[in-house]
C-alpha positions as a Markdown table, in Angstrom:
| # | Residue | x | y | z |
|---|---|---|---|---|
| 1 | Met | 1.7 | -11.1 | -18.5 |
| 2 | Thr | -1.4 | -11.8 | -21.3 |
| 3 | Glu | -4.2 | -11.6 | -18.0 |
| 4 | His | -2.7 | -8.3 | -17.0 |
| 5 | Arg | -3.0 | -6.7 | -20.8 |
| 6 | Ser | -6.5 | -8.1 | -21.1 |
| 7 | Ala | -7.5 | -6.1 | -17.7 |
| 8 | Arg | -5.9 | -2.3 | -18.4 |
| 9 | Pro | -7.2 | 0.2 | -17.2 |
| 10 | Pro | -10.1 | 1.5 | -19.2 |
| 11 | Arg | -9.4 | 5.3 | -18.1 |
| 12 | Leu | -5.9 | 4.5 | -20.0 |
| 13 | Val | -7.6 | 3.7 | -23.1 |
| 14 | Thr | -10.2 | 6.7 | -22.9 |
| 15 | Thr | -7.3 | 8.8 | -22.3 |
| 16 | Cys | -5.2 | 7.7 | -25.2 |
| 17 | Ala | -7.9 | 7.7 | -27.6 |
| 18 | Tyr | -8.8 | 11.1 | -26.6 |
| 19 | Leu | -5.0 | 11.7 | -27.5 |
| 20 | Gly | -4.2 | 10.2 | -30.7 |
| 21 | Val | -8.3 | 12.1 | -31.7 |
| 22 | Ile | -6.2 | 15.2 | -30.9 |
| 23 | Gly | -2.9 | 14.9 | -32.9 |
| 24 | Val | -5.0 | 13.6 | -35.5 |
| 25 | Phe | -6.9 | 16.7 | -35.8 |
| 26 | Gln | -4.1 | 18.8 | -35.0 |
| 27 | Val | -2.5 | 17.3 | -37.9 |
| 28 | Ile | -5.8 | 17.9 | -40.2 |
| 29 | Gln | -5.9 | 21.4 | -39.5 |
| 30 | Val | -1.9 | 21.7 | -40.6 |
| 31 | Ile | -2.6 | 20.1 | -44.1 |
| 32 | Ile | -5.7 | 22.5 | -44.8 |
| 33 | Val | -3.9 | 26.0 | -44.0 |
| 34 | Leu | -0.7 | 24.6 | -46.3 |
| 35 | Thr | -3.5 | 23.2 | -49.1 |
| 36 | Gly | -5.3 | 26.0 | -48.5 |
| 37 | Trp | -2.4 | 28.7 | -48.3 |
| 38 | Tyr | -3.5 | 31.3 | -51.8 |
| 39 | Ser | -6.8 | 31.0 | -51.2 |
| 40 | Ala | -8.4 | 34.0 | -50.0 |
| 41 | Ser | -10.0 | 31.8 | -46.5 |
| 42 | Gly | -6.0 | 30.6 | -46.2 |
| 43 | Glu | -4.1 | 34.0 | -47.4 |
| 44 | Glu | -6.6 | 35.5 | -44.7 |
| 45 | Gln | -5.3 | 33.5 | -41.7 |
| 46 | Val | -2.0 | 33.7 | -42.4 |
| 47 | Lys | -2.2 | 37.0 | -42.9 |
| 48 | Arg | -3.6 | 36.8 | -38.8 |
| 49 | Phe | -0.7 | 35.2 | -38.0 |
| 50 | Thr | 2.2 | 37.6 | -39.5 |
| 51 | Asp | 0.9 | 40.6 | -39.7 |
| 52 | Pro | 1.8 | 40.9 | -35.8 |
| 53 | Leu | 5.4 | 39.7 | -37.2 |
| 54 | Val | 5.3 | 42.1 | -39.4 |
| 55 | Ser | 4.5 | 45.0 | -37.3 |
| 56 | Asp | 7.6 | 44.3 | -35.2 |
| 57 | Gly | 9.8 | 44.9 | -38.3 |
| 58 | Ile | 9.7 | 40.7 | -39.9 |
| 59 | Ser | 9.4 | 40.8 | -43.5 |
| 60 | Arg | 6.9 | 39.2 | -44.6 |
| 61 | Gly | 8.2 | 36.8 | -46.5 |
| 62 | Asp | 10.6 | 35.5 | -43.3 |
| 63 | Ala | 7.4 | 35.6 | -41.2 |
| 64 | Glu | 5.5 | 33.8 | -43.1 |
| 65 | Thr | 9.1 | 30.7 | -42.7 |
| 66 | Val | 8.3 | 31.1 | -39.2 |
| 67 | Tyr | 4.9 | 30.6 | -40.0 |
| 68 | Arg | 5.7 | 27.2 | -42.2 |
| 69 | Ile | 8.4 | 26.6 | -39.5 |
| 70 | Tyr | 5.6 | 26.8 | -36.6 |
| 71 | Leu | 3.0 | 24.6 | -38.3 |
| 72 | Ala | 5.4 | 22.0 | -39.2 |
| 73 | Thr | 6.4 | 21.2 | -35.7 |
| 74 | Leu | 3.3 | 21.4 | -35.0 |
| 75 | Ala | 2.3 | 18.3 | -37.3 |
| 76 | Ile | 5.0 | 16.2 | -35.9 |
| 77 | Leu | 4.5 | 16.4 | -33.0 |
| 78 | Ala | 0.8 | 15.9 | -33.5 |
| 79 | Ala | 2.3 | 12.6 | -35.2 |
| 80 | Ser | 4.4 | 11.6 | -32.8 |
| 81 | Val | 1.4 | 11.6 | -30.1 |
| 82 | Leu | -0.8 | 9.6 | -32.3 |
| 83 | Val | 2.3 | 7.1 | -32.4 |
| 84 | Phe | 2.8 | 7.2 | -28.9 |
| 85 | Ala | -0.6 | 6.7 | -27.9 |
| 86 | Val | -1.0 | 3.5 | -29.7 |
| 87 | Tyr | 2.3 | 2.4 | -28.2 |
| 88 | Thr | 0.6 | 3.9 | -24.8 |
| 89 | Val | -2.1 | 1.5 | -24.6 |
| 90 | Lys | -0.5 | -1.4 | -25.9 |
| 91 | Gly | 1.3 | -0.9 | -22.6 |
| 92 | His | 5.3 | 0.3 | -23.2 |
| 93 | Ala | 6.1 | 2.6 | -20.7 |
| 94 | Val | 8.5 | 4.8 | -22.7 |
| 95 | Ser | 5.8 | 5.6 | -25.2 |
| 96 | Arg | 3.8 | 6.6 | -22.0 |
| 97 | Ile | 6.7 | 8.7 | -21.0 |
| 98 | Met | 7.4 | 10.2 | -24.7 |
| 99 | Leu | 3.6 | 10.8 | -24.4 |
| 100 | Thr | 4.0 | 13.3 | -21.1 |
| 101 | Ile | 6.9 | 15.1 | -23.1 |
| 102 | Thr | 5.4 | 15.2 | -26.7 |
| 103 | Ala | 1.8 | 15.9 | -25.6 |
| 104 | Pro | 1.8 | 18.9 | -23.7 |
| 105 | Leu | 4.5 | 21.2 | -26.6 |
| 106 | Met | 1.5 | 20.0 | -28.8 |
| 107 | Ala | -0.8 | 21.3 | -26.6 |
| 108 | Leu | 1.0 | 24.9 | -26.1 |
| 109 | Leu | 1.5 | 25.2 | -29.6 |
| 110 | Gly | -2.1 | 24.8 | -30.2 |
| 111 | Ile | -2.9 | 27.5 | -27.7 |
| 112 | Thr | -0.9 | 30.0 | -29.7 |
| 113 | Gln | -3.6 | 29.5 | -33.1 |
| 114 | Gly | -5.6 | 32.1 | -31.1 |
| 115 | Ser | -9.5 | 30.0 | -31.9 |
| 116 | Phe | -11.6 | 28.9 | -29.6 |
| 117 | Leu | -11.9 | 25.4 | -30.3 |
| 118 | Ser | -7.8 | 25.0 | -30.3 |
| 119 | Ile | -7.5 | 26.4 | -27.1 |
| 120 | Val | -10.3 | 23.8 | -26.1 |
| 121 | Val | -8.6 | 20.8 | -27.7 |
| 122 | Ser | -5.7 | 21.8 | -26.2 |
| 123 | Ile | -7.1 | 22.1 | -22.4 |
| 124 | Val | -8.3 | 18.8 | -23.2 |
| 125 | Ala | -4.8 | 17.3 | -24.0 |
| 126 | Leu | -3.6 | 18.9 | -21.0 |
| 127 | Thr | -6.1 | 16.9 | -19.0 |
| 128 | Cys | -5.0 | 13.8 | -20.3 |
| 129 | Val | -1.7 | 13.9 | -19.5 |
| 130 | Phe | -2.5 | 13.7 | -16.3 |
| 131 | Gln | -4.9 | 10.9 | -16.5 |
| 132 | Leu | -1.3 | 9.2 | -18.0 |
| 133 | Trp | -0.2 | 9.1 | -14.6 |
| 134 | Asn | -3.6 | 8.3 | -12.2 |
| 135 | Ala | -2.9 | 5.4 | -9.6 |
| 136 | Asp | -5.1 | 2.6 | -11.7 |
| 137 | Val | -2.9 | 3.8 | -15.1 |
| 138 | Arg | 0.5 | 3.6 | -12.7 |
| 139 | Arg | -0.5 | -0.6 | -11.3 |
| 140 | Trp | -0.9 | -2.0 | -14.1 |
| 141 | Phe | 1.9 | -0.4 | -16.2 |
| 142 | Ala | 3.8 | -1.7 | -12.5 |
| 143 | Leu | 2.0 | -5.3 | -13.7 |
| 144 | Ile | 3.4 | -6.0 | -16.8 |
| 145 | Ser | 6.6 | -5.2 | -15.5 |
| 146 | Gly | 6.8 | -7.3 | -13.1 |
| 147 | Lys | 7.1 | -4.6 | -10.4 |
| 148 | Glu | 4.2 | -5.8 | -8.7 |
| 149 | Gln | 2.5 | -9.5 | -8.2 |
| 150 | Pro | -1.4 | -9.5 | -9.0 |
| 151 | Ala | -3.7 | -9.7 | -6.1 |
| 152 | Pro | -4.4 | -14.1 | -5.5 |
| 153 | Val | -7.7 | -15.0 | -7.0 |
| 154 | Ala | -9.6 | -17.7 | -4.9 |
| 155 | Ser | -9.8 | -20.8 | -6.4 |
| 156 | Gly | -11.2 | -23.2 | -3.7 |
| 157 | Trp | -7.2 | -24.4 | -2.1 |
| 158 | Pro | -6.6 | -26.0 | -0.3 |
| 159 | Pro | -9.2 | -28.6 | -0.3 |
| 160 | Pro | -11.3 | -29.0 | 2.7 |
| 161 | Leu | -9.6 | -31.1 | 5.3 |
| 162 | Pro | -11.3 | -35.5 | 5.5 |
| 163 | Pro | -13.3 | -35.7 | 8.7 |
| 164 | Thr | -11.5 | -36.4 | 12.0 |
| 165 | Gln | -11.7 | -40.2 | 13.8 |
| 166 | Thr | -14.5 | -38.3 | 16.6 |
| 167 | Glu | -16.7 | -37.9 | 13.2 |
| 168 | Gln | -16.5 | -41.2 | 11.4 |
| 169 | Ser | -19.5 | -43.1 | 11.5 |
| 170 | Pro | -19.6 | -46.2 | 13.3 |
| 171 | Ala | -19.4 | -48.6 | 10.3 |
| 172 | Ala | -15.2 | -47.6 | 9.7 |
| 173 | Pro | -13.0 | -50.0 | 11.1 |
| 174 | Asn | -11.3 | -49.0 | 13.9 |
| 175 | Pro | -7.6 | -47.5 | 13.0 |
| 176 | Ala | -6.6 | -49.6 | 16.3 |
| 177 | Ala | -7.0 | -52.5 | 14.5 |
| 178 | Gln | -4.6 | -51.8 | 11.2 |
| 179 | His | -1.7 | -51.1 | 13.4 |
| 180 | Pro | -1.2 | -54.4 | 15.8 |
| 181 | Gln | 2.4 | -53.1 | 17.2 |
| 182 | Gly | 0.1 | -50.3 | 18.5 |
| 183 | Ala | 1.8 | -47.7 | 16.5 |
| 184 | Pro | -0.2 | -44.3 | 16.6 |
| 185 | Pro | -2.8 | -43.9 | 13.9 |
| 186 | Gln | -1.5 | -41.4 | 11.6 |
| 187 | Gln | -2.5 | -38.1 | 11.9 |
| 188 | Trp | -3.6 | -35.3 | 9.2 |
| 189 | Ala | -1.5 | -33.0 | 8.3 |
| 190 | Pro | -2.8 | -29.6 | 6.7 |
| 191 | His | -2.5 | -28.8 | 4.2 |
| 192 | Pro | 0.4 | -26.0 | 3.2 |
| 193 | Gln | -1.0 | -23.2 | 1.9 |
| 194 | Ala | -1.0 | -22.8 | -1.6 |
| 195 | Tyr | -0.1 | -19.2 | -2.5 |
| 196 | Ala | 2.8 | -18.6 | -3.4 |
| 197 | Gln | 5.1 | -16.4 | -0.7 |
| 198 | Pro | 5.7 | -13.0 | -2.1 |
| 199 | Arg | 8.6 | -12.2 | -3.4 |
| 200 | Pro | 10.8 | -9.6 | -2.0 |
| 201 | Pro | 10.7 | -5.8 | -3.8 |
| 202 | Ala | 13.1 | -6.3 | -6.9 |
| 203 | Pro | 16.3 | -4.1 | -6.2 |
| 204 | Ala | 15.3 | 0.1 | -7.5 |
| 205 | Asp | 17.3 | -0.1 | -11.4 |
| 206 | Trp | 19.2 | 3.0 | -11.2 |
| 207 | Val | 20.4 | 2.4 | -14.6 |
| 208 | Lys | 16.6 | 2.8 | -15.9 |
| 209 | Ile | 16.0 | 5.9 | -13.4 |
| 210 | Leu | 18.7 | 7.5 | -14.6 |
| 211 | Ser | 18.2 | 7.0 | -18.3 |
| 212 | Leu | 14.5 | 8.7 | -17.6 |
| 213 | Ile | 16.1 | 11.5 | -16.2 |
| 214 | Thr | 18.1 | 12.4 | -18.8 |
| 215 | Leu | 15.1 | 11.6 | -21.4 |
| 216 | Ile | 12.8 | 13.9 | -20.2 |
| 217 | Gly | 15.8 | 17.0 | -19.5 |
| 218 | Ser | 17.5 | 16.4 | -22.5 |
| 219 | Ser | 14.2 | 16.9 | -24.6 |
| 220 | Val | 13.7 | 19.7 | -22.4 |
| 221 | Val | 17.0 | 21.0 | -23.4 |
| 222 | Ala | 17.0 | 20.3 | -27.2 |
| 223 | Ala | 13.6 | 22.4 | -27.7 |
| 224 | Gly | 14.5 | 25.3 | -25.5 |
| 225 | Cys | 17.7 | 25.4 | -27.6 |
| 226 | Ala | 15.1 | 24.9 | -31.4 |
| 227 | Val | 12.8 | 27.3 | -30.3 |
| 228 | Tyr | 16.1 | 30.2 | -29.7 |
| 229 | Leu | 17.7 | 28.8 | -32.8 |
| 230 | Val | 14.9 | 29.7 | -34.6 |
| 231 | Met | 13.9 | 32.8 | -33.1 |
| 232 | Tyr | 17.5 | 33.9 | -33.6 |
| 233 | Glu | 17.3 | 33.1 | -36.7 |
| 234 | Phe | 14.5 | 34.6 | -38.2 |
| 235 | Ala | 13.9 | 37.2 | -35.4 |
| 236 | Arg | 17.3 | 38.5 | -34.3 |
| 237 | Glu | 17.2 | 42.3 | -34.9 |
| 238 | Glu | 13.4 | 42.1 | -33.1 |
| 239 | Leu | 14.9 | 40.4 | -30.2 |
| 240 | Val | 17.5 | 43.0 | -30.2 |
| 241 | Arg | 14.8 | 45.7 | -30.2 |
| 242 | Gln | 13.1 | 44.7 | -27.4 |
| 243 | Gln | 15.9 | 43.8 | -24.8 |
| 244 | Leu | 17.1 | 47.7 | -26.0 |
| 245 | Asp | 13.4 | 49.2 | -25.5 |
| 246 | Ser | 11.6 | 46.7 | -23.7 |
| 247 | Gly | 13.6 | 48.0 | -19.7 |
| 248 | Met | 15.0 | 44.4 | -19.9 |
| 249 | Asn | 18.7 | 45.6 | -20.2 |
| 250 | Trp | 19.0 | 45.8 | -16.9 |
| 251 | Met | 23.5 | 46.2 | -17.2 |
| 252 | Asn | 23.1 | 48.7 | -19.6 |
| 253 | Leu | 24.5 | 47.0 | -22.5 |
| 254 | Thr | 24.8 | 48.2 | -26.2 |
| 255 | Glu | 23.6 | 47.8 | -28.9 |
| 256 | Ala | 26.6 | 45.8 | -30.4 |
| 257 | Glu | 26.8 | 44.0 | -26.7 |
| 258 | Ile | 23.3 | 42.3 | -27.2 |
| 259 | Arg | 24.0 | 41.0 | -30.0 |
| 260 | Asp | 27.5 | 39.4 | -29.4 |
| 261 | Ser | 25.3 | 37.9 | -25.9 |
| 262 | Tyr | 23.0 | 36.1 | -28.8 |
| 263 | Arg | 25.6 | 35.3 | -31.1 |
| 264 | Asp | 27.5 | 33.7 | -28.4 |
| 265 | Leu | 24.0 | 32.3 | -26.8 |
| 266 | Ala | 23.5 | 30.8 | -30.5 |
| 267 | Val | 26.6 | 29.3 | -30.9 |
| 268 | Val | 25.9 | 27.8 | -27.7 |
| 269 | Ser | 22.5 | 26.3 | -28.6 |
| 270 | Trp | 24.2 | 24.8 | -31.7 |
| 271 | Val | 26.8 | 22.7 | -29.2 |
| 272 | Val | 24.1 | 21.6 | -26.9 |
| 273 | Leu | 21.5 | 20.6 | -29.0 |
| 274 | Pro | 22.9 | 17.8 | -30.5 |
| 275 | Leu | 24.2 | 16.7 | -27.4 |
| 276 | Cys | 21.6 | 16.6 | -26.0 |
| 277 | Leu | 20.1 | 15.0 | -29.2 |
| 278 | Ala | 22.2 | 12.3 | -29.0 |
| 279 | Ala | 21.5 | 11.5 | -25.2 |
| 280 | Ile | 17.7 | 11.9 | -26.3 |
| 281 | Ala | 19.0 | 8.7 | -28.2 |
| 282 | Val | 20.8 | 6.9 | -25.8 |
| 283 | Ser | 18.7 | 7.0 | -23.0 |
| 284 | Thr | 16.3 | 5.6 | -25.1 |
| 285 | Val | 18.4 | 2.7 | -26.3 |
| 286 | Leu | 19.0 | 1.7 | -22.9 |
| 287 | Leu | 14.9 | 2.2 | -22.0 |
| 288 | Val | 13.8 | 0.0 | -24.5 |
| 289 | Arg | 16.9 | -2.8 | -23.9 |
| 290 | Arg | 15.6 | -2.8 | -20.0 |
| 291 | Arg | 12.3 | -2.9 | -20.8 |
| 292 | Arg | 13.0 | -5.8 | -23.7 |
| 293 | Arg | 14.9 | -7.6 | -20.4 |
| 294 | Ser | 12.7 | -7.6 | -18.1 |
């Protein structure tokens, strides 16, 4: 396995390096904003983010709380991308899956910052996510997990056949003289093929496949529930007003009915979110155990 690890694709190394640098960049951006919160430049940036929320009816304090939650979420995702990038370049398959999930979320949050640099960095991050599943990268991960066999290396084996009886020199002894009983001389048999026969493909690991599907699906659902709960907690009135004024009230619900529907959806989200977190933990443990067993 050490031979396969030494031949890791350069594309994988470059992609993980880019994602790690982007993660560090996002963390530094968050630290700069938080440390300069009450400075002149920091207040201007905070107002640029919170003014649209204040104009929609949210108080300045709640808008700043939403901005802090946004920055904390971005920093956590960026730090996760950095950690997963380091383990992905080492050949950890679960980290590559988690990097595929966290990097797009970090990129989408980075785009909402509004600056040209953040948009370019987010586009680069999304491009790197596609490179994680390149054919060379997938083949390398399949090799280190034992799903594929490496190509045989030419080693000069089997050795050449010895000279036949017709090619022997005249001074060579007659083989018939060595067999007085008239036994036929021993013939040279070709050497067996030195390469091992290819092993049959391993059966599909359904536990691993289901764990991957559960991990990805639960992560997406948990992220959606978390975002909705944050919006419901800090922008509840704005959600109700948009439902009434934006023409999306197709069922002609009253304001009280809309509030009740949002409250019910919040209750469902509080129930689904822990279940998704538990499913993520269980699937991660199963994948790690399968990885160690293989």
